[in-house]
N, C-alpha and C positions, 0 to 999 in steps of 0.2 A: 255134809256135805264140807260146812267147814273143818268139823277135824279130820276130811279127808286128808283138804288144803295144807292144815297145818302134820300130819302127819310126812305128808313130802318135804317141807318147808323147815321139820325141824325133828330128821330121824333119831329114831331111839334115843325120844327123851334129853339130847345132849345139846342142847339149843344154837342157839346161829352161832357159828364163826367167832373168831376175832378178825383182825384185820389184820393183816401180814405183819402191815410195819407201823409201828406205838405213833403216834398222833407228836410226839415230845423227840422224834428222831428228826432230822431237815432234809433225807429220803422223800419221808411223807411230802410235802407242801409240792404242788406241782411249778414248772413252767411258769405258769399261767400268774400262779403264787406268787412266786419268785419273781416276776417282772410287774406285777402290783409291785411290790416292797421297792423294788429299782424309781418304780415313779415315785414313791411317798417321799421317799429318800432325798431324791432329786430336787420335788416340792418342796418339804421342808426350811429348807434351806430361803429361797425366794419367800414362802411365808409367813416366814419368821422376821424380814424387813420388814415386806412390804400386804400384810397381812390388815390393815382397815379398805386397805383399797381392791384387798382378791374377796371378797366375800358375799363378793354376788358374781364370781366366775365357780363352775363346775370342771374336773378333771376328769377324762373318762378315760378309758380305754378298749380298744376295739382289737378283734382281730387282725381283720385286710379291710383295708378302705376301700368304702362301698362308692368310691366317684369316680366318674370319668374326667379328661381335657378338654376343654374348652374347642378345640378342633383335633382329631386324631392324625392331619400327617402332621401336626405343632405341637411337641408338645407345653404348653403356655400354662401353666395355674394359675388362678386369683388369686392376689393379695394373701387372704384367709389362710391356705394351704403354704407348707414347707415339703419341698420334698425335695428325691437325689436324682434329676432329670427325670423320667417316665413315671416314678414310684414316687405318690402321696406318704410323708413319714408324718405326719399333721395336720391337722385343721381348726381352726377356730370360730366356731358357728357363736354369730352377736348375736344380743339378746333382741328378741322377737314373739310375735302373737304366735300362738298354735292353731293350727284348727277350729278346736271349740271355743276360741278368741280367750284363751290362757296367759297370761303372761310367762314366759321362758325364759330364765337367765341367759346368760352367756357358756358356752362351752366350751372347753380346749379337749380335744377326741387324738388324743396317742395312737398309732395303728403298731400294734404290737409285730404282729412278722416281719415287716419289711428295718423295723429297725431292729430285730435281734439277724437279721440275715445280714447286717452290714455294720452288727458290733460281729468283732473277733475273738474277745477276750469280755469278761463281768467288766471289767475296769473304762473299756473301751464304750459296753454298754451304758454306767452308769453316766462318760463324757459326752459319748449320741447324747442318750435323752436329754439330761441337763440345757447340752446346746441348743436341744431343740426348744424344752420350754421357755430357754431365757428369751430367746426368738420373738416365739408367741407370747408371751405374757409381757416385752414389754412391747409387741403392736397393739396386745389391748389394754394398756396403759396409759401407751400413746407418752414412753421415751425412752429414749434410746437404748440398747442393750451395756453400754460401761455402768451407767446411772444406776440400771437393775440390779446388777450387780453389785454398786456397790451401798444401795441403799439410800432411800432417802434423804436428802435434807432434813437436819432436826437445826428448828429455826425458831 
């Protein structure tokens, strides 16, 4: 039976087919990979200035938000959510304890599809992601957005 299964996958002993696009070509990357790269690039600038205070913060990307507003008739989001009207763009989840009693780290979750939908170009996307990161990380650190973008004061 193994020989039969092998024969169906490897017809005429020619081996498996090669990928249509080589890995070295930019088209090989998926949209998700490209978005992750934008997030990493936007975060790298902030992390370079505030690395010592951001070691306990995880950055995550989710396709769509899995949260609903507190009140269905009026869209009011909690302070830990950055939203564009009724659509959340990101959420800062504070550190805590999970169901098993393990300590969890703070997590900043960016929602990929709502952010992509609002960006008209790659530059727009980078600007929007940077803006959302600045708002959320400034809340996490307890500093203003201006102080976050200028960097910590050297004393």
